[in-house]
ZADO-1210 file (C-alpha; in nm, 4 decimals, padded with zeros to 6 digits):
<atoms>
<atom x="-02.7686" y="-08.9542" z="08.1110" code="UNK" pos="1"/>
<atom x="-02.5855" y="-08.8135" z="07.8077" code="UNK" pos="2"/>
<atom x="-02.7280" y="-08.4618" z="07.8664" code="UNK" pos="3"/>
<atom x="-02.5962" y="-08.4133" z="08.2208" code="UNK" pos="4"/>
<atom x="-02.2366" y="-08.3270" z="08.1204" code="UNK" pos="5"/>
<atom x="-02.3706" y="-08.0618" z="07.8854" code="UNK" pos="6"/>
<atom x="-02.5781" y="-07.9081" z="08.1636" code="UNK" pos="7"/>
<atom x="-02.2796" y="-07.9205" z="08.3948" code="UNK" pos="8"/>
<atom x="-02.0568" y="-07.7575" z="08.1279" code="UNK" pos="9"/>
<atom x="-02.3166" y="-07.4884" z="08.0667" code="UNK" pos="10"/>
<atom x="-02.3306" y="-07.4119" z="08.4369" code="UNK" pos="11"/>
<atom x="-01.9541" y="-07.3812" z="08.4540" code="UNK" pos="12"/>
<atom x="-01.9546" y="-07.1416" z="08.1589" code="UNK" pos="13"/>
<atom x="-02.2292" y="-06.9338" z="08.3190" code="UNK" pos="14"/>
<atom x="-02.0358" y="-06.9221" z="08.6463" code="UNK" pos="15"/>
<atom x="-01.7206" y="-06.8156" z="08.4651" code="UNK" pos="16"/>
<atom x="-01.9139" y="-06.5408" z="08.2862" code="UNK" pos="17"/>
<atom x="-02.0481" y="-06.4210" z="08.6193" code="UNK" pos="18"/>
<atom x="-01.6973" y="-06.4140" z="08.7634" code="UNK" pos="19"/>
<atom x="-01.5634" y="-06.2249" z="08.4616" code="UNK" pos="20"/>
<atom x="-01.8551" y="-05.9813" z="08.4717" code="UNK" pos="21"/>
<atom x="-01.8026" y="-05.9289" z="08.8414" code="UNK" pos="22"/>
<atom x="-01.4320" y="-05.8735" z="08.7935" code="UNK" pos="23"/>
<atom x="-01.5002" y="-05.6263" z="08.5124" code="UNK" pos="24"/>
<atom x="-01.7528" y="-05.4446" z="08.7304" code="UNK" pos="25"/>
<atom x="-01.5049" y="-05.4207" z="09.0160" code="UNK" pos="26"/>
<atom x="-01.2305" y="-05.3086" z="08.7798" code="UNK" pos="27"/>
<atom x="-01.4593" y="-05.0436" z="08.6310" code="UNK" pos="28"/>
<atom x="-01.5538" y="-04.9232" z="08.9774" code="UNK" pos="29"/>
<atom x="-01.1874" y="-04.9063" z="09.0737" code="UNK" pos="30"/>
<atom x="-01.1035" y="-04.7240" z="08.7494" code="UNK" pos="31"/>
<atom x="-01.3827" y="-04.4722" z="08.8014" code="UNK" pos="32"/>
<atom x="-01.2730" y="-04.4199" z="09.1589" code="UNK" pos="33"/>
<atom x="-00.9124" y="-04.3680" z="09.0443" code="UNK" pos="34"/>
<atom x="-01.0095" y="-04.1188" z="08.7726" code="UNK" pos="35"/>
<atom x="-01.2230" y="-03.8974" z="08.9940" code="UNK" pos="36"/>
<atom x="-01.0601" y="-03.9361" z="09.3363" code="UNK" pos="37"/>
<atom x="-00.8262" y="-03.6573" z="09.4581" code="UNK" pos="38"/>
<atom x="-00.4633" y="-03.7665" z="09.4466" code="UNK" pos="39"/>
<atom x="-00.3109" y="-03.7996" z="09.7950" code="UNK" pos="40"/>
<atom x="00.0044" y="-03.6091" z="09.8757" code="UNK" pos="41"/>
<atom x="-00.0622" y="-03.2866" z="09.6853" code="UNK" pos="42"/>
<atom x="00.0643" y="-02.9815" z="09.8714" code="UNK" pos="43"/>
<atom x="-00.1663" y="-02.6793" z="09.8623" code="UNK" pos="44"/>
<atom x="-00.0562" y="-02.4198" z="09.6064" code="UNK" pos="45"/>
<atom x="00.1807" y="-02.6559" z="09.4253" code="UNK" pos="46"/>
<atom x="00.2125" y="-02.7135" z="09.0516" code="UNK" pos="47"/>
<atom x="00.3622" y="-02.9456" z="08.7924" code="UNK" pos="48"/>
<atom x="00.5610" y="-02.8311" z="08.4912" code="UNK" pos="49"/>
<atom x="00.5189" y="-03.0055" z="08.1557" code="UNK" pos="50"/>
<atom x="00.8225" y="-02.9306" z="07.9427" code="UNK" pos="51"/>
<atom x="00.8719" y="-02.9782" z="07.5720" code="UNK" pos="52"/>
<atom x="00.9107" y="-03.3494" z="07.4938" code="UNK" pos="53"/>
<atom x="00.7621" y="-03.4700" z="07.8250" code="UNK" pos="54"/>
<atom x="00.5608" y="-03.7919" z="07.7923" code="UNK" pos="55"/>
<atom x="00.2911" y="-03.9074" z="08.0344" code="UNK" pos="56"/>
<atom x="00.5358" y="-04.1369" z="08.2228" code="UNK" pos="57"/>
<atom x="00.7745" y="-03.8416" z="08.2652" code="UNK" pos="58"/>
<atom x="00.4945" y="-03.6270" z="08.4084" code="UNK" pos="59"/>
<atom x="00.3968" y="-03.9075" z="08.6464" code="UNK" pos="60"/>
<atom x="00.7576" y="-03.9305" z="08.7663" code="UNK" pos="61"/>
<atom x="00.7554" y="-03.5568" z="08.8357" code="UNK" pos="62"/>
<atom x="00.4374" y="-03.5963" z="09.0378" code="UNK" pos="63"/>
<atom x="00.5802" y="-03.8847" z="09.2378" code="UNK" pos="64"/>
<atom x="00.9034" y="-03.6941" z="09.3029" code="UNK" pos="65"/>
<atom x="00.6872" y="-03.4152" z="09.4483" code="UNK" pos="66"/>
<atom x="00.5265" y="-03.6671" z="09.6860" code="UNK" pos="67"/>
<atom x="00.2008" y="-03.7195" z="09.4959" code="UNK" pos="68"/>
<atom x="00.0528" y="-04.0722" z="09.5068" code="UNK" pos="69"/>
<atom x="-00.0376" y="-04.1308" z="09.1432" code="UNK" pos="70"/>
<atom x="-00.1449" y="-04.4952" z="09.1406" code="UNK" pos="71"/>
<atom x="-00.0722" y="-04.7316" z="08.8525" code="UNK" pos="72"/>
<atom x="00.0599" y="-04.6077" z="08.5186" code="UNK" pos="73"/>
<atom x="-00.1745" y="-04.8392" z="08.3252" code="UNK" pos="74"/>
<atom x="-00.4742" y="-04.6564" z="08.4716" code="UNK" pos="75"/>
<atom x="-00.3300" y="-04.3214" z="08.3616" code="UNK" pos="76"/>
<atom x="-00.2722" y="-04.4534" z="08.0092" code="UNK" pos="77"/>
<atom x="-00.6280" y="-04.5834" z="07.9893" code="UNK" pos="78"/>
<atom x="-00.7675" y="-04.2541" z="08.1182" code="UNK" pos="79"/>
<atom x="-00.5521" y="-04.0501" z="07.8802" code="UNK" pos="80"/>
<atom x="-00.6790" y="-04.2632" z="07.5914" code="UNK" pos="81"/>
<atom x="-01.0403" y="-04.2190" z="07.7039" code="UNK" pos="82"/>
<atom x="-00.9994" y="-03.8407" z="07.7346" code="UNK" pos="83"/>
<atom x="-00.8106" y="-03.8186" z="07.4034" code="UNK" pos="84"/>
<atom x="-00.5179" y="-03.6678" z="07.5901" code="UNK" pos="85"/>
<atom x="-00.2635" y="-03.9335" z="07.4961" code="UNK" pos="86"/>
<atom x="00.0277" y="-03.7659" z="07.3180" code="UNK" pos="87"/>
<atom x="-00.1432" y="-03.4263" z="07.3453" code="UNK" pos="88"/>
<atom x="-00.0118" y="-03.2898" z="07.6752" code="UNK" pos="89"/>
<atom x="00.0574" y="-02.9209" z="07.6245" code="UNK" pos="90"/>
<atom x="00.3694" y="-02.7513" z="07.7561" code="UNK" pos="91"/>
<atom x="00.3206" y="-02.5308" z="08.0615" code="UNK" pos="92"/>
<atom x="00.2789" y="-02.5071" z="08.4371" code="UNK" pos="93"/>
<atom x="-00.0392" y="-02.6587" z="08.5798" code="UNK" pos="94"/>
<atom x="-00.1909" y="-02.5841" z="08.9205" code="UNK" pos="95"/>
<atom x="-00.2365" y="-02.8593" z="09.1774" code="UNK" pos="96"/>
<atom x="-00.4451" y="-02.8562" z="09.4926" code="UNK" pos="97"/>
<atom x="-00.5460" y="-03.1315" z="09.7371" code="UNK" pos="98"/>
<atom x="-00.8732" y="-03.1827" z="09.5454" code="UNK" pos="99"/>
<atom x="-00.7130" y="-03.2372" z="09.2027" code="UNK" pos="100"/>
<atom x="-00.8085" y="-03.5705" z="09.0427" code="UNK" pos="101"/>
<atom x="-00.6298" y="-03.7511" z="08.7577" code="UNK" pos="102"/>
<atom x="-00.9207" y="-03.6676" z="08.5260" code="UNK" pos="103"/>
<atom x="-00.9050" y="-03.2964" z="08.6065" code="UNK" pos="104"/>
<atom x="-00.5292" y="-03.2848" z="08.5619" code="UNK" pos="105"/>
<atom x="-00.5306" y="-03.4666" z="08.2264" code="UNK" pos="106"/>
<atom x="-00.8115" y="-03.2484" z="08.0918" code="UNK" pos="107"/>
<atom x="-00.6174" y="-02.9372" z="08.1965" code="UNK" pos="108"/>
<atom x="-00.3009" y="-03.0668" z="08.0281" code="UNK" pos="109"/>
<atom x="-00.4931" y="-03.1640" z="07.7149" code="UNK" pos="110"/>
<atom x="-00.6587" y="-02.8212" z="07.6898" code="UNK" pos="111"/>
<atom x="-00.3534" y="-02.6175" z="07.7939" code="UNK" pos="112"/>
<atom x="-00.5138" y="-02.4613" z="08.1016" code="UNK" pos="113"/>
<atom x="-00.1807" y="-02.3403" z="08.2336" code="UNK" pos="114"/>
<atom x="-00.1062" y="-02.1020" z="08.5196" code="UNK" pos="115"/>
<atom x="-00.0900" y="-01.7424" z="08.3946" code="UNK" pos="116"/>
<atom x="00.1187" y="-01.4971" z="08.5916" code="UNK" pos="117"/>
<atom x="00.1203" y="-01.1170" z="08.5757" code="UNK" pos="118"/>
<atom x="00.4009" y="-00.8699" z="08.5268" code="UNK" pos="119"/>
<atom x="00.3226" y="-00.4998" z="08.5552" code="UNK" pos="120"/>
<atom x="00.5361" y="-00.2223" z="08.4110" code="UNK" pos="121"/>
<atom x="00.4706" y="00.0769" z="08.6335" code="UNK" pos="122"/>
<atom x="00.4183" y="00.4209" z="08.4797" code="UNK" pos="123"/>
<atom x="00.7306" y="00.6294" z="08.5302" code="UNK" pos="124"/>
<atom x="00.9746" y="00.3420" z="08.5669" code="UNK" pos="125"/>
<atom x="01.3061" y="00.3899" z="08.3914" code="UNK" pos="126"/>
<atom x="01.4799" y="00.1104" z="08.2043" code="UNK" pos="127"/>
<atom x="01.6972" y="00.0180" z="08.5052" code="UNK" pos="128"/>
<atom x="01.3910" y="-00.0269" z="08.7261" code="UNK" pos="129"/>
<atom x="01.2138" y="-00.2271" z="08.4562" code="UNK" pos="130"/>
<atom x="01.5051" y="-00.4662" z="08.4075" code="UNK" pos="131"/>
<atom x="01.5495" y="-00.5116" z="08.7834" code="UNK" pos="132"/>
<atom x="01.1802" y="-00.6026" z="08.8196" code="UNK" pos="133"/>
<atom x="01.2025" y="-00.8487" z="08.5302" code="UNK" pos="134"/>
<atom x="01.5019" y="-01.0153" z="08.6954" code="UNK" pos="135"/>
<atom x="01.2862" y="-01.0780" z="09.0052" code="UNK" pos="136"/>
<atom x="00.9860" y="-01.2151" z="08.8126" code="UNK" pos="137"/>
<atom x="00.9430" y="-01.5909" z="08.8532" code="UNK" pos="138"/>
<atom x="00.9400" y="-01.8253" z="08.6728" code="UNK" pos="139"/>
<atom x="01.0437" y="-01.6095" z="08.3766" code="UNK" pos="140"/>
<atom x="01.3462" y="-01.7454" z="08.1946" code="UNK" pos="141"/>
<atom x="01.6201" y="-01.4830" z="08.2169" code="UNK" pos="142"/>
<atom x="01.7820" y="-01.4147" z="07.8796" code="UNK" pos="143"/>
<atom x="01.8870" y="-01.0496" z="07.9144" code="UNK" pos="144"/>
<atom x="02.0940" y="-01.0496" z="08.2337" code="UNK" pos="145"/>
<atom x="02.4248" y="-01.0331" z="08.0479" code="UNK" pos="146"/>
<atom x="02.3086" y="-00.7837" z="07.7832" code="UNK" pos="147"/>
<atom x="02.3889" y="-00.4136" z="07.8036" code="UNK" pos="148"/>
<atom x="02.1415" y="-00.1581" z="07.6648" code="UNK" pos="149"/>
<atom x="02.2819" y="-00.1709" z="07.3123" code="UNK" pos="150"/>
<atom x="02.2872" y="-00.5514" z="07.2994" code="UNK" pos="151"/>
<atom x="01.9368" y="-00.5663" z="07.4446" code="UNK" pos="152"/>
<atom x="01.7888" y="-00.3464" z="07.1719" code="UNK" pos="153"/>
<atom x="01.9808" y="-00.5352" z="06.9032" code="UNK" pos="154"/>
<atom x="01.8398" y="-00.8632" z="07.0342" code="UNK" pos="155"/>
<atom x="01.4906" y="-00.7136" z="07.0268" code="UNK" pos="156"/>
<atom x="01.5447" y="-00.6198" z="06.6618" code="UNK" pos="157"/>
<atom x="01.6008" y="-00.2450" z="06.7089" code="UNK" pos="158"/>
<atom x="01.9773" y="-00.1911" z="06.6901" code="UNK" pos="159"/>
<atom x="02.1024" y="00.1574" z="06.7674" code="UNK" pos="160"/>
<atom x="01.7856" y="00.2630" z="06.9508" code="UNK" pos="161"/>
<atom x="01.7964" y="00.3811" z="07.3129" code="UNK" pos="162"/>
<atom x="01.5742" y="00.1563" z="07.5318" code="UNK" pos="163"/>
<atom x="01.4416" y="00.4309" z="07.7590" code="UNK" pos="164"/>
<atom x="01.0685" y="00.4937" z="07.7264" code="UNK" pos="165"/>
<atom x="01.0157" y="00.2184" z="07.4690" code="UNK" pos="166"/>
<atom x="00.8071" y="-00.0236" z="07.6788" code="UNK" pos="167"/>
<atom x="00.4440" y="00.0540" z="07.7542" code="UNK" pos="168"/>
<atom x="00.3371" y="00.0475" z="08.1203" code="UNK" pos="169"/>
<atom x="00.0689" y="-00.2203" z="08.1382" code="UNK" pos="170"/>
<atom x="00.0106" y="-00.5618" z="08.2948" code="UNK" pos="171"/>
<atom x="00.1346" y="-00.8509" z="08.0815" code="UNK" pos="172"/>
<atom x="00.0421" y="-01.2171" z="08.1294" code="UNK" pos="173"/>
<atom x="00.3090" y="-01.4827" z="08.1002" code="UNK" pos="174"/>
<atom x="00.3441" y="-01.8543" z="08.1615" code="UNK" pos="175"/>
<atom x="00.6256" y="-02.0886" z="08.2621" code="UNK" pos="176"/>
<atom x="00.8668" y="-02.1168" z="07.9724" code="UNK" pos="177"/>
<atom x="00.8282" y="-01.7523" z="07.8688" code="UNK" pos="178"/>
<atom x="01.1354" y="-01.5292" z="07.8965" code="UNK" pos="179"/>
<atom x="01.2019" y="-01.1698" z="07.9932" code="UNK" pos="180"/>
<atom x="01.2616" y="-01.1066" z="07.6217" code="UNK" pos="181"/>
<atom x="00.9084" y="-01.2295" z="07.5453" code="UNK" pos="182"/>
<atom x="00.7632" y="-00.9726" z="07.7866" code="UNK" pos="183"/>
<atom x="00.9860" y="-00.6946" z="07.6518" code="UNK" pos="184"/>
<atom x="00.8894" y="-00.7712" z="07.2912" code="UNK" pos="185"/>
<atom x="00.5209" y="-00.7444" z="07.3772" code="UNK" pos="186"/>
<atom x="00.5728" y="-00.4252" z="07.5784" code="UNK" pos="187"/>
<atom x="00.7769" y="-00.2713" z="07.2953" code="UNK" pos="188"/>
<atom x="00.5069" y="-00.3542" z="07.0417" code="UNK" pos="189"/>
<atom x="00.2382" y="-00.2121" z="07.2706" code="UNK" pos="190"/>
<atom x="00.4312" y="00.1148" z="07.3049" code="UNK" pos="191"/>
<atom x="00.4772" y="00.1394" z="06.9282" code="UNK" pos="192"/>
<atom x="00.1000" y="00.1113" z="06.8809" code="UNK" pos="193"/>
<atom x="00.0172" y="00.3535" z="07.1632" code="UNK" pos="194"/>
<atom x="00.2672" y="00.6116" z="07.0373" code="UNK" pos="195"/>
<atom x="00.1483" y="00.5825" z="06.6763" code="UNK" pos="196"/>
<atom x="-00.2122" y="00.6278" z="06.7912" code="UNK" pos="197"/>
<atom x="-00.1255" y="00.9349" z="07.0008" code="UNK" pos="198"/>
<atom x="00.0781" y="01.0847" z="06.7160" code="UNK" pos="199"/>
<atom x="-00.2158" y="01.0456" z="06.4774" code="UNK" pos="200"/>
<atom x="-00.4410" y="01.2316" z="06.7245" code="UNK" pos="201"/>
<atom x="-00.1943" y="01.5144" z="06.7978" code="UNK" pos="202"/>
<atom x="-00.3264" y="01.8706" z="06.7916" code="UNK" pos="203"/>
<atom x="-00.2576" y="02.0495" z="06.4676" code="UNK" pos="204"/>
<atom x="-00.0305" y="02.3276" z="06.5955" code="UNK" pos="205"/>
<atom x="00.2015" y="02.1094" z="06.8034" code="UNK" pos="206"/>
<atom x="00.5640" y="02.2152" z="06.8257" code="UNK" pos="207"/>
<atom x="00.6725" y="01.8500" z="06.8275" code="UNK" pos="208"/>
<atom x="00.8234" y="01.7321" z="06.5004" code="UNK" pos="209"/>
<atom x="00.8390" y="01.3531" z="06.5422" code="UNK" pos="210"/>
<atom x="00.6789" y="01.0708" z="06.7422" code="UNK" pos="211"/>
<atom x="01.0129" y="01.0346" z="06.9235" code="UNK" pos="212"/>
<atom x="00.9854" y="01.3924" z="07.0510" code="UNK" pos="213"/>
<atom x="00.6311" y="01.3160" z="07.1667" code="UNK" pos="214"/>
<atom x="00.7585" y="01.0118" z="07.3554" code="UNK" pos="215"/>
<atom x="01.0310" y="01.2169" z="07.5221" code="UNK" pos="216"/>
<atom x="00.7956" y="01.4950" z="07.6312" code="UNK" pos="217"/>
<atom x="00.5391" y="01.2392" z="07.7532" code="UNK" pos="218"/>
<atom x="00.8078" y="01.0808" z="07.9709" code="UNK" pos="219"/>
<atom x="00.8799" y="01.4191" z="08.1316" code="UNK" pos="220"/>
<atom x="00.5092" y="01.4838" z="08.1915" code="UNK" pos="221"/>
<atom x="00.4823" y="01.1345" z="08.3456" code="UNK" pos="222"/>
<atom x="00.7604" y="01.2111" z="08.5935" code="UNK" pos="223"/>
<atom x="00.6409" y="01.5619" z="08.6786" code="UNK" pos="224"/>
<atom x="00.3028" y="01.4674" z="08.8235" code="UNK" pos="225"/>
<atom x="00.1065" y="01.1698" z="08.9504" code="UNK" pos="226"/>
<atom x="-00.2178" y="01.3703" z="08.9278" code="UNK" pos="227"/>
<atom x="-00.3980" y="01.2630" z="08.6097" code="UNK" pos="228"/>
<atom x="-00.5923" y="01.5884" z="08.5780" code="UNK" pos="229"/>
<atom x="-00.2680" y="01.7923" z="08.5747" code="UNK" pos="230"/>
<atom x="-00.0986" y="01.6082" z="08.2907" code="UNK" pos="231"/>
<atom x="-00.2657" y="01.8068" z="08.0084" code="UNK" pos="232"/>
<atom x="-00.1842" y="02.1331" z="08.1912" code="UNK" pos="233"/>
<atom x="00.1824" y="02.0442" z="08.2317" code="UNK" pos="234"/>
<atom x="00.2030" y="01.9184" z="07.8733" code="UNK" pos="235"/>
<atom x="00.0599" y="02.2498" z="07.7518" code="UNK" pos="236"/>
<atom x="00.3016" y="02.4479" z="07.9674" code="UNK" pos="237"/>
<atom x="00.6048" y="02.2646" z="07.8284" code="UNK" pos="238"/>
<atom x="00.4796" y="02.3076" z="07.4715" code="UNK" pos="239"/>
<atom x="00.4491" y="02.6840" z="07.5255" code="UNK" pos="240"/>
<atom x="00.8029" y="02.6943" z="07.6670" code="UNK" pos="241"/>
<atom x="00.9355" y="02.5085" z="07.3638" code="UNK" pos="242"/>
<atom x="00.7512" y="02.7456" z="07.1272" code="UNK" pos="243"/>
<atom x="00.8939" y="03.0618" z="07.2805" code="UNK" pos="244"/>
<atom x="01.2429" y="02.9152" z="07.3294" code="UNK" pos="245"/>
<atom x="01.2395" y="02.8968" z="07.7099" code="UNK" pos="246"/>
<atom x="01.4427" y="02.6364" z="07.8923" code="UNK" pos="247"/>
<atom x="01.2232" y="02.3537" z="08.0191" code="UNK" pos="248"/>
<atom x="01.3994" y="02.3614" z="08.3603" code="UNK" pos="249"/>
<atom x="01.2472" y="02.0331" z="08.4781" code="UNK" pos="250"/>
<atom x="01.4061" y="01.8484" z="08.7698" code="UNK" pos="251"/>
<atom x="01.3283" y="01.4909" z="08.6511" code="UNK" pos="252"/>
<atom x="01.5577" y="01.5333" z="08.3515" code="UNK" pos="253"/>
<atom x="01.8397" y="01.6522" z="08.5765" code="UNK" pos="254"/>
<atom x="01.7843" y="01.3543" z="08.8068" code="UNK" pos="255"/>
<atom x="01.7937" y="01.1180" z="08.5104" code="UNK" pos="256"/>
<atom x="02.1214" y="01.2680" z="08.3926" code="UNK" pos="257"/>
<atom x="02.2713" y="01.2206" z="08.7396" code="UNK" pos="258"/>
<atom x="02.2076" y="00.8453" z="08.7216" code="UNK" pos="259"/>
<atom x="02.3346" y="00.6551" z="09.0256" code="UNK" pos="260"/>
<atom x="02.4765" y="00.9772" z="09.1728" code="UNK" pos="261"/>
<atom x="02.1270" y="01.0934" z="09.2648" code="UNK" pos="262"/>
<atom x="02.0716" y="01.0380" z="09.6386" code="UNK" pos="263"/>
<atom x="01.7264" y="01.1909" z="09.6780" code="UNK" pos="264"/>
<atom x="01.8300" y="01.5580" z="09.6655" code="UNK" pos="265"/>
<atom x="01.9188" y="01.8000" z="09.3876" code="UNK" pos="266"/>
<atom x="02.1845" y="02.0523" z="09.4874" code="UNK" pos="267"/>
<atom x="02.2585" y="02.3841" z="09.3233" code="UNK" pos="268"/>
<atom x="02.5782" y="02.2324" z="09.1845" code="UNK" pos="269"/>
<atom x="02.3708" y="01.9594" z="09.0148" code="UNK" pos="270"/>
<atom x="02.1608" y="02.2228" z="08.8375" code="UNK" pos="271"/>
<atom x="02.4793" y="02.3929" z="08.7203" code="UNK" pos="272"/>
<atom x="02.6465" y="02.0747" z="08.5943" code="UNK" pos="273"/>
<atom x="02.6114" y="02.0493" z="08.2189" code="UNK" pos="274"/>
<atom x="02.4826" y="01.7121" z="08.1005" code="UNK" pos="275"/>
<atom x="02.2722" y="01.6247" z="07.7929" code="UNK" pos="276"/>
<atom x="01.9754" y="01.5883" z="08.0295" code="UNK" pos="277"/>
<atom x="02.0162" y="01.9132" z="08.2248" code="UNK" pos="278"/>
<atom x="01.7263" y="02.1225" z="08.0928" code="UNK" pos="279"/>
<atom x="01.8384" y="02.4115" z="08.3147" code="UNK" pos="280"/>
<atom x="02.1480" y="02.4392" z="08.0960" code="UNK" pos="281"/>
<atom x="02.0360" y="02.3105" z="07.7554" code="UNK" pos="282"/>
<atom x="01.7454" y="02.4260" z="07.5437" code="UNK" pos="283"/>
<atom x="01.4838" y="02.1972" z="07.3984" code="UNK" pos="284"/>
<atom x="01.4092" y="01.8368" z="07.4821" code="UNK" pos="285"/>
<atom x="01.6682" y="01.5953" z="07.6237" code="UNK" pos="286"/>
<atom x="01.8166" y="01.3452" z="07.3774" code="UNK" pos="287"/>
<atom x="01.5989" y="01.0515" z="07.4902" code="UNK" pos="288"/>
<atom x="01.2954" y="00.9831" z="07.7067" code="UNK" pos="289"/>
<atom x="01.3673" y="00.9659" z="08.0783" code="UNK" pos="290"/>
<atom x="01.1054" y="00.7058" z="08.1786" code="UNK" pos="291"/>
<atom x="00.8230" y="00.4871" z="08.0530" code="UNK" pos="292"/>
<atom x="00.5188" y="00.7086" z="07.9924" code="UNK" pos="293"/>
<atom x="00.1713" y="00.5615" z="08.0195" code="UNK" pos="294"/>
<atom x="-00.1136" y="00.6096" z="07.7742" code="UNK" pos="295"/>
<atom x="-00.2536" y="00.9027" z="07.9750" code="UNK" pos="296"/>
<atom x="00.0750" y="01.0931" z="07.9491" code="UNK" pos="297"/>
<atom x="00.0904" y="01.0269" z="07.5735" code="UNK" pos="298"/>
<atom x="-00.2665" y="01.1498" z="07.5369" code="UNK" pos="299"/>
<atom x="-00.1890" y="01.4623" z="07.7409" code="UNK" pos="300"/>
<atom x="00.0994" y="01.5507" z="07.5078" code="UNK" pos="301"/>
<atom x="-00.1108" y="01.4729" z="07.1997" code="UNK" pos="302"/>
<atom x="-00.3854" y="01.7061" z="07.3238" code="UNK" pos="303"/>
<atom x="-00.2466" y="01.9446" z="07.5878" code="UNK" pos="304"/>
<atom x="-00.4689" y="02.1844" z="07.7764" code="UNK" pos="305"/>
<atom x="-00.4789" y="02.5419" z="07.6431" code="UNK" pos="306"/>
<atom x="-00.3653" y="02.8265" z="07.8658" code="UNK" pos="307"/>
<atom x="-00.0978" y="03.0869" z="07.9294" code="UNK" pos="308"/>
<atom x="00.0933" y="02.9388" z="08.2231" code="UNK" pos="309"/>
<atom x="00.4707" y="02.9104" z="08.1808" code="UNK" pos="310"/>
<atom x="00.5657" y="02.8183" z="08.5379" code="UNK" pos="311"/>
<atom x="00.4549" y="02.5656" z="08.7960" code="UNK" pos="312"/>
<atom x="00.5608" y="02.4553" z="09.1427" code="UNK" pos="313"/>
<atom x="00.4282" y="02.2007" z="09.3908" code="UNK" pos="314"/>
<atom x="00.1726" y="02.3237" z="09.6417" code="UNK" pos="315"/>
<atom x="00.3729" y="02.1553" z="09.9164" code="UNK" pos="316"/>
<atom x="00.0757" y="02.0258" z="10.1127" code="UNK" pos="317"/>
<atom x="00.1449" y="01.6581" z="10.0450" code="UNK" pos="318"/>
<atom x="-00.1259" y="01.6274" z="09.7795" code="UNK" pos="319"/>
<atom x="00.1167" y="01.6153" z="09.4859" code="UNK" pos="320"/>
<atom x="-00.0723" y="01.8975" z="09.3127" code="UNK" pos="321"/>
<atom x="00.0864" y="02.2084" z="09.1592" code="UNK" pos="322"/>
<atom x="00.0349" y="02.5840" z="09.1341" code="UNK" pos="323"/>
<atom x="00.0522" y="02.7332" z="08.7827" code="UNK" pos="324"/>
<atom x="00.1560" y="03.0878" z="08.6919" code="UNK" pos="325"/>
<atom x="00.1756" y="03.3078" z="08.3793" code="UNK" pos="326"/>
<atom x="00.4489" y="03.5433" z="08.5021" code="UNK" pos="327"/>
<atom x="00.7720" y="03.5105" z="08.6951" code="UNK" pos="328"/>
<atom x="00.6391" y="03.7371" z="08.9702" code="UNK" pos="329"/>
<atom x="00.3303" y="03.5198" z="09.0147" code="UNK" pos="330"/>
<atom x="00.5509" y="03.2126" z="09.0142" code="UNK" pos="331"/>
<atom x="00.7774" y="03.3549" z="09.2848" code="UNK" pos="332"/>
<atom x="00.4711" y="03.4153" z="09.5010" code="UNK" pos="333"/>
<atom x="00.3695" y="03.0522" z="09.4449" code="UNK" pos="334"/>
<atom x="00.7194" y="02.9389" z="09.5420" code="UNK" pos="335"/>
<atom x="00.6859" y="03.1316" z="09.8693" code="UNK" pos="336"/>
<atom x="00.3502" y="02.9606" z="09.9275" code="UNK" pos="337"/>
<atom x="00.5110" y="02.6242" z="09.8565" code="UNK" pos="338"/>
<atom x="00.7906" y="02.6878" z="10.1059" code="UNK" pos="339"/>
<atom x="00.5406" y="02.7916" z="10.3721" code="UNK" pos="340"/>
<atom x="00.3288" y="02.4791" z="10.3165" code="UNK" pos="341"/>
<atom x="00.6358" y="02.2566" z="10.3027" code="UNK" pos="342"/>
<atom x="00.7722" y="02.3884" z="10.6333" code="UNK" pos="343"/>
<atom x="00.4321" y="02.3421" z="10.7944" code="UNK" pos="344"/>
<atom x="00.4217" y="01.9843" z="10.6658" code="UNK" pos="345"/>
<atom x="00.7689" y="01.9186" z="10.8028" code="UNK" pos="346"/>
<atom x="00.6722" y="02.0680" z="11.1383" code="UNK" pos="347"/>
<atom x="00.3632" y="01.8457" z="11.1663" code="UNK" pos="348"/>
<atom x="00.5719" y="01.5402" z="11.0774" code="UNK" pos="349"/>
<atom x="00.8334" y="01.6240" z="11.3431" code="UNK" pos="350"/>
<atom x="00.5819" y="01.7060" z="11.6176" code="UNK" pos="351"/>
<atom x="00.5045" y="01.3456" z="11.7253" code="UNK" pos="352"/>
<atom x="00.8779" y="01.2741" z="11.7491" code="UNK" pos="353"/>
<atom x="00.9319" y="01.5800" z="11.9669" code="UNK" pos="354"/>
<atom x="00.6465" y="01.4779" z="12.1965" code="UNK" pos="355"/>
<atom x="00.8083" y="01.1381" z="12.2581" code="UNK" pos="356"/>
<atom x="01.1428" y="01.2898" z="12.3629" code="UNK" pos="357"/>
</atoms>
């Protein structure tokens, strides 16, 4: 009789252990389901931004504010501890999609797998176009909007330097939290390297005296043609003009000197107006670059094509290509050919309009 209470007590203990084990099993199943189940309420293409100083509870509040059903905070803390992400959430913008689970999101935040965006500086852009494009780039932090050209270069660490041509046309990656100054610093450094490399490879009898002159001439070559194969030819032509003391007489420099007054056409009065950038009036190179030259334009100026041509004019057939000439008489014949092709192009463009009337 004395052993029955012990058996009864042992049975109660066993039952309690079963209940605890069952509860633990259910809790583990629920935890596993929470960790790997997509979070309801995520809008396709959305994201969450982790800012400096954000804790896990702050991030969860941001998710809830965006309509995401996050579940219990204790589960997130346990998962963060398991994944060794607690206190290690990296700053940045993280992508969300309807299939994102808590585990995937915490791993991404732990490893810094942030959204990377692209900003491309286009070959031939001038500094005004570059700054306007930067102002439209999201979510770049805007730090230069109130800076004029002089203040901008001072902020970048190059006081007294003109900004034109100083930023290499390439595609740059950036993340949330980066600023327009961050992109400009990288583009400036890339141009410095590209220019130094081109200057080291320059042909031995170049008329150019400094890397800055190379940058200026490369910017003119960049604006004169979009045909890659022509760049070395045009670079060689301008070098020969500089050597013999001829005026460069290049329209892009005149246009640059006109600034906001340029409306798409150059008039005879514009060619006769003396500005530092009017190469029809002033000998040599203009005082600064007129655009952002790409690596191909720098290479063309470093190693221009040999030849005797001193003149060139567009073919006028819409291809963007040019006709090159050694003498003024040959050039005048090419100009006549250009005008003929141009008028034919204009006639073909107007024909459909005339048919509709």
